[in-house]
C-alpha positions in Angstrom: 16.1 19.3 -23.3 12.6 20.7 -22.8 11.1 19.1 -19.7 7.4 19.5 -18.9 6.3 19.4 -15.3 3.0 17.7 -14.7 0.2 20.3 -14.6 -3.3 18.9 -15.2 -4.4 22.3 -16.7 -1.8 22.1 -19.5 -0.4 18.6 -19.9 -0.9 15.0 -18.8 1.1 11.9 -17.8 0.8 9.1 -20.2 2.0 5.5 -19.8 2.9 3.9 -23.2 3.7 0.3 -24.2 5.4 -0.1 -27.5 7.4 -3.1 -28.7 7.3 -4.6 -25.2 8.8 -1.5 -23.6 7.0 0.7 -21.1 7.6 4.5 -21.0 6.2 7.5 -19.3 5.6 10.8 -21.1 4.5 14.2 -19.9 3.1 16.0 -22.9 0.5 18.5 -24.1 -2.9 16.7 -23.6 -4.0 17.4 -27.2 -1.4 15.0 -28.6 -3.3 11.9 -27.3 -6.6 12.0 -29.2 -5.5 9.0 -31.2 -8.0 9.4 -34.0 -7.6 13.1 -34.7 -9.5 12.8 -38.0 -12.7 11.9 -36.0 -12.0 14.9 -33.6 -11.6 17.3 -36.5 -14.8 16.0 -38.1 -16.7 16.5 -34.8 -15.5 20.1 -34.6 -16.4 20.8 -38.3 -19.9 19.5 -37.6 -20.2 22.3 -35.0 -18.8 24.9 -37.4 -15.2 25.1 -36.2 -12.1 24.6 -38.3 -9.4 23.2 -36.0 -6.9 21.7 -38.5 -4.7 24.8 -38.4 -4.3 24.2 -34.6 -2.9 20.7 -34.8 0.4 20.3 -33.2 3.3 19.8 -35.6 4.0 16.4 -33.9 0.6 15.2 -35.2 0.2 17.1 -38.5 0.7 14.1 -40.7 -0.4 11.4 -38.2 -4.1 12.1 -37.9 -4.8 8.6 -36.8 -2.2 7.4 -34.3 -1.9 3.6 -34.1 0.6 0.8 -34.0 1.6 1.4 -37.6 2.9 4.9 -37.0 3.6 4.9 -33.2 7.4 4.6 -33.8 7.5 7.9 -35.7 5.3 9.6 -33.1 7.2 8.3 -30.1 10.5 9.4 -31.7 9.0 12.9 -32.1 8.0 13.1 -28.5 11.1 11.5 -27.1 12.1 14.8 -25.3 9.0 14.5 -23.2 9.8 11.0 -21.9 10.4 10.8 -18.2 11.7 8.1 -15.9 9.5 6.8 -13.0 12.2 7.8 -10.5 12.0 11.5 -11.7 8.2 11.5 -11.6 8.4 10.1 -8.0 10.8 12.8 -6.9 8.6 15.5 -8.5 5.5 14.1 -6.8 7.2 13.9 -3.4 8.4 17.5 -3.7 4.9 18.7 -4.9 3.2 17.0 -1.9 5.3 19.2 0.4 3.3 22.2 -0.8 0.2 23.5 1.0 -1.7 23.3 -2.3 -3.1 19.9 -3.1 -3.1 20.2 -6.9 -0.4 17.6 -6.9 -3.2 14.9 -6.8 -4.5 15.9 -10.2 -1.2 16.9 -11.7 0.6 13.6 -10.9 -2.3 11.1 -11.4 -1.6 9.3 -14.7 -4.2 10.2 -17.3 -3.8 7.7 -20.0 -2.4 4.2 -20.7 -1.8 3.6 -24.4 -0.7 0.1 -25.4 0.3 0.1 -29.0 1.2 -3.6 -28.8 -2.3 -4.8 -27.7 -4.3 -1.9 -29.2 -5.7 -0.5 -25.9 -6.3 3.0 -24.6 -7.4 3.4 -21.0 -8.3 6.7 -19.5 -8.4 8.2 -16.0 -8.5 11.7 -17.3 -10.8 13.7 -15.0 -12.0 16.4 -17.4 -14.9 16.2 -19.9 -12.5 15.3 -22.8 -13.1 11.6 -23.6 -10.0 10.2 -25.1 -11.6 6.8 -25.4 -14.1 8.2 -27.9 -11.2 9.0 -30.3 -9.5 5.6 -30.3 -8.5 4.0 -33.7 -10.9 1.4 -35.1 -10.6 -2.0 -33.5 -9.0 -0.7 -30.4 -10.2 -1.4 -26.9 -10.9 2.0 -25.3 -12.4 2.6 -21.9 -12.5 5.0 -19.0 -11.1 2.7 -16.3 -8.7 2.7 -13.5 -5.6 1.2 -15.2 -3.1 1.7 -12.4 -2.8 -2.1 -11.7 -1.8 -2.7 -15.3 1.4 -0.6 -14.9 4.5 -2.7 -14.3 5.5 -2.5 -10.6 8.9 -0.8 -11.2 7.1 2.0 -13.2 4.6 2.8 -10.4 6.2 6.2 -9.6 3.4 6.9 -7.0 4.8 4.2 -4.7 7.6 5.2 -2.5 10.4 3.0 -1.0 7.9 1.8 1.7 5.3 1.0 -1.0 3.1 3.8 0.3 0.8 5.3 -2.3 1.9 8.9 -2.8 -1.3 9.6 -4.7 -3.4 8.8 -1.6 -5.1 12.0 -0.5 -6.0 10.6 2.9 -2.4 9.9 3.8 -1.4 13.4 2.6 -4.3 15.0 4.6 -3.3 13.1 7.7 0.4 14.2 7.4 -0.6 17.8 6.6 -2.9 18.0 9.6 -0.2 16.6 11.9 2.3 19.1 10.5 -0.1 22.0 11.1 -0.7 20.8 14.7 3.0 20.9 15.4 3.2 24.6 14.5 
């Protein structure tokens, strides 16, 4: 199975609700512009032809919504990842001297196919919320509280927030002082 490791330069972590079930995915970030037709049109207006660069997963699903989510999610099943595995990867990444883990492991999108919502925390200029299907609620908003507790991979056994940079910096400084 092809497993992607979170890397904010290449891929993103996306939380998905579909048919009452929550799942995490680590995929190429291009897959999550739900209304790809609108994105293609925007590029064409600027003189670019991007249709030839559309990932095979999205070729015949230019507008991803509740009607075709089942097909799409089946196609990206190999990128599904359990909260426990994300937590382990995050904990291991925090051991590094490089703090890119904060951006790599912060969830970027929450897509709820059941209630037609797309919430973004993506930190780059790409605005996923601008490419939501018609009649969807789409906003740039902190959605972490909407994630089911058992899926919050950024919380360890002691309920400490592993995405907290201040806690990381405090531990990192203490480790450096010991040396």
